C-alpha positions as CSV (number, residue, x, y, z in Angstrom):
1,M,10.6,9.1,-18.2
2,S,9.0,5.7,-18.8
3,G,10.0,3.7,-21.8
4,A,6.4,2.7,-22.5
5,P,5.1,3.8,-25.9
6,V,3.2,7.1,-26.0
7,T,1.1,8.6,-28.7
8,P,1.1,12.3,-28.1
9,A,-0.8,15.0,-29.9
10,S,1.0,17.6,-32.0
11,A,0.4,21.4,-31.7
12,S,-2.1,21.2,-34.5
13,G,-4.1,18.5,-32.7
14,R,-3.0,15.7,-35.0
15,V,-1.6,12.5,-33.5
16,V,2.2,12.2,-33.9
17,E,3.7,8.9,-34.9
18,E,4.2,6.6,-31.9
19,T,7.8,6.1,-30.9
20,T,9.2,4.3,-27.9
21,L,12.0,6.1,-26.1
22,A,13.8,4.4,-23.2
23,P,14.9,6.4,-20.2
24,I,18.2,8.2,-20.8
25,T,20.6,8.9,-17.9
26,G,21.2,12.6,-17.5
27,I,18.2,13.6,-19.7
28,D,14.9,15.0,-18.5
29,A,12.9,13.8,-21.5
30,E,9.6,15.1,-20.2
31,S,11.0,18.6,-20.3
32,G,12.5,18.1,-23.7
33,L,9.3,16.7,-25.1
34,R,7.3,19.7,-23.9
35,R,9.5,21.9,-26.0
36,V,8.5,20.0,-29.2
37,A,4.8,19.6,-28.3
38,G,5.2,15.9,-27.4
39,N,6.6,14.9,-30.8
40,H,8.7,11.9,-30.0
41,K,10.1,11.5,-33.5
42,L,11.3,15.1,-33.6
43,Y,12.7,14.9,-30.1
44,I,14.8,11.8,-30.9
45,E,16.2,13.7,-33.9
46,L,17.2,16.6,-31.6
47,L,18.9,14.2,-29.3
48,R,20.8,12.7,-32.2
49,K,21.8,16.2,-33.4
50,F,23.0,17.1,-29.9
51,S,25.0,13.9,-29.5
52,G,26.7,14.3,-32.9
53,G,27.2,18.1,-32.8
54,Q,28.1,19.2,-29.3
55,L,30.9,17.0,-28.1
56,Q,33.6,19.2,-29.5
57,T,32.2,22.4,-28.0
58,P,34.3,22.4,-24.8
59,E,37.5,22.1,-26.9
60,E,36.3,25.0,-29.1
61,I,35.8,27.0,-25.9
62,R,39.3,26.1,-24.8
63,R,40.8,27.1,-28.1
64,S,38.9,30.4,-28.0
65,L,40.2,31.2,-24.5
66,T,43.8,30.3,-25.6
67,S,43.6,32.7,-28.5
68,G,42.2,35.4,-26.3
69,D,38.7,35.4,-27.8
70,R,36.7,35.4,-24.6
71,A,33.6,36.7,-26.3
72,R,33.4,33.7,-28.5
73,A,34.2,31.3,-25.6
74,E,31.3,32.9,-23.6
75,R,29.0,32.7,-26.6
76,L,29.8,29.0,-27.1
77,A,29.1,28.2,-23.4
78,H,25.9,30.2,-23.6
79,T,24.7,28.4,-26.7
80,L,25.6,24.9,-25.3
81,K,23.7,25.9,-22.1
82,G,20.6,26.7,-24.2
83,V,20.7,23.7,-26.5
84,A,21.3,21.3,-23.5
85,G,18.3,22.9,-21.7
86,N,16.1,22.4,-24.8
87,I,16.7,18.6,-24.8
88,G,16.6,18.3,-21.0
89,A,20.3,17.6,-20.5
90,R,20.2,19.1,-17.0
91,S,23.8,18.2,-15.9
92,V,25.3,19.7,-19.1
93,Q,23.1,22.8,-18.8
94,A,24.2,23.3,-15.2
95,A,27.9,22.9,-16.1
96,A,27.7,25.3,-19.0
97,A,25.7,27.8,-16.9
98,K,28.5,27.8,-14.3
99,L,31.2,28.2,-16.9
100,E,29.6,31.0,-18.9
101,P,29.8,33.7,-16.1
102,A,33.2,32.6,-15.1
103,I,34.4,33.3,-18.7
104,R,32.6,36.6,-18.8
105,D,33.9,37.8,-15.4
106,G,37.5,36.8,-16.1
107,A,37.8,34.1,-13.6
108,A,41.2,32.5,-13.0
109,S,42.4,30.2,-15.7
110,A,42.7,27.3,-13.2
111,D,39.1,27.7,-12.2
112,V,37.9,28.0,-15.8
113,N,39.9,24.9,-16.8
114,S,38.4,23.0,-13.8
115,M,34.9,24.0,-15.0
116,L,35.7,22.9,-18.5
117,E,36.8,19.5,-17.3
118,V,33.4,19.1,-15.5
119,L,31.6,20.2,-18.6
120,I,33.5,17.7,-20.7
121,A,32.8,14.8,-18.3
122,E,29.1,15.6,-18.2
123,L,28.8,16.1,-21.9
124,E,30.6,12.8,-22.6
125,A,28.4,10.9,-20.1
126,V,25.2,12.3,-21.6
127,T,26.4,11.7,-25.2
128,I,27.1,8.0,-24.4
129,A,23.8,7.6,-22.7
130,I,22.0,9.1,-25.7
131,D,23.8,6.9,-28.2
132,N,23.1,3.8,-26.1
133,A,19.4,4.6,-25.6
134,L,18.3,5.8,-29.1
135,P,16.6,3.4,-31.5
136,P,18.5,2.8,-34.8
137,A,18.4,5.8,-37.1
138,Q,16.2,5.4,-40.2
139,A,17.4,6.9,-43.5
140,T,15.4,9.9,-44.6
141,G,15.7,12.1,-47.6
142,T,16.6,15.7,-47.1
143,G,13.6,17.9,-47.0
144,T,11.0,15.1,-47.2
145,P,7.3,16.0,-46.5
146,G,7.7,14.2,-43.2
147,D,10.7,16.3,-42.2
148,K,8.8,19.5,-43.1
149,A,5.7,18.6,-41.2
150,S,7.8,17.9,-38.1
151,L,8.9,21.5,-38.1
152,Q,5.4,22.8,-37.3
153,P,5.7,22.8,-33.5
154,M,9.2,24.0,-33.5
155,L,8.6,27.0,-35.8
156,V,5.5,27.9,-33.9
157,K,7.5,28.0,-30.7
158,L,10.3,30.0,-32.4
159,V,7.8,32.5,-33.7
160,D,6.4,32.9,-30.1
161,Y,9.9,33.7,-28.9
162,L,10.5,36.2,-31.7
163,R,7.1,38.0,-31.1
164,D,8.0,38.3,-27.4
165,N,11.5,39.7,-28.3
166,D,12.8,36.9,-26.1
167,G,16.5,36.3,-26.3
168,D,15.9,32.6,-25.8
169,A,15.0,32.6,-29.5
170,I,18.7,32.4,-30.3
171,D,19.3,29.3,-28.3
172,Y,16.1,27.7,-29.4
173,F,16.9,28.4,-33.1
174,E,20.3,26.7,-32.6
175,S,18.7,23.6,-31.2
176,M,16.5,23.2,-34.3
177,R,18.8,24.7,-36.9
178,A,20.1,21.3,-38.3
179,I,16.6,20.1,-38.8
180,L,15.4,23.3,-40.4
181,Q,18.4,23.1,-42.8
182,N,17.1,19.8,-44.0
183,A,13.8,21.3,-45.1
184,I,14.8,24.7,-46.7
185,Q,17.5,26.1,-49.0
186,P,20.9,26.7,-47.3
187,E,20.9,30.4,-48.2
188,D,17.5,30.8,-46.6
189,A,18.6,29.0,-43.4
190,N,21.8,31.2,-43.3
191,R,19.8,34.4,-43.8
192,L,17.4,33.5,-41.0
193,A,20.3,32.6,-38.7
194,R,22.0,36.0,-39.3
195,A,18.8,37.9,-38.5
196,I,18.2,35.9,-35.3
197,Q,21.7,36.2,-34.1
198,A,21.7,39.9,-34.7
199,F,18.4,40.3,-32.7
200,E,16.6,41.4,-35.8
201,F,13.5,39.5,-34.7
202,D,11.0,41.3,-36.9
203,D,13.0,40.5,-40.0
204,A,13.3,36.9,-38.8
205,M,9.5,36.6,-38.3
206,T,9.0,38.0,-41.8
207,Q,11.4,35.4,-43.3
208,I,9.6,32.5,-41.4
209,E,6.2,33.7,-42.5
210,T,7.5,33.7,-46.1
211,L,8.9,30.2,-45.8
212,A,6.0,28.7,-44.0
213,P,3.7,28.1,-47.0
214,S,6.3,26.2,-48.9
215,L,6.7,23.9,-45.9
216,G,3.0,23.4,-45.5
217,I,3.1,25.0,-42.1
218,Q,0.5,27.3,-40.6
219,L,1.8,29.8,-38.0
């Protein structure tokens, strides 16, 4: 993606604040931006959340395998695959996509460990690239009107997944969860997470529709 400034339109037709984003090695930014309706500011926040929150996932997978909890290890690999895909981290997505079925199918420990090492290397490389490319973070208050407004395209997309009973709703929710938690009460975020993770999509949609007015969001 070019580092030239772009002023995209949001899902509601409003112009989103212009933000310059330099090319990032290992990141398909065009794909990631499409998932947030071209909102550069929101996309940069997602990249920061990924960089700060996913680096320990391979070690969590390893610990889960060591303790015999293959289901958790597979779930962690699946979630990382989805979150990486949402921001356009193709190499990480591919590494996690290879690891997930290996865990599920009971592949040899040596093979799984080898895949984990590949995942760690790809994740570290992408994390470093993100940290080097992002503009300096600007302090923002939790739940500010700007934060809430930026959720519009993400919640619209999440609701689309829920209405279609699409299992990708789980991965997409995880990719936006940290941002959502900045805008709503913790108990509301946790309640919504439980519904989505349990595939109770109708309940999740009802919760979002209830929360939307307080966020100034139209679904």
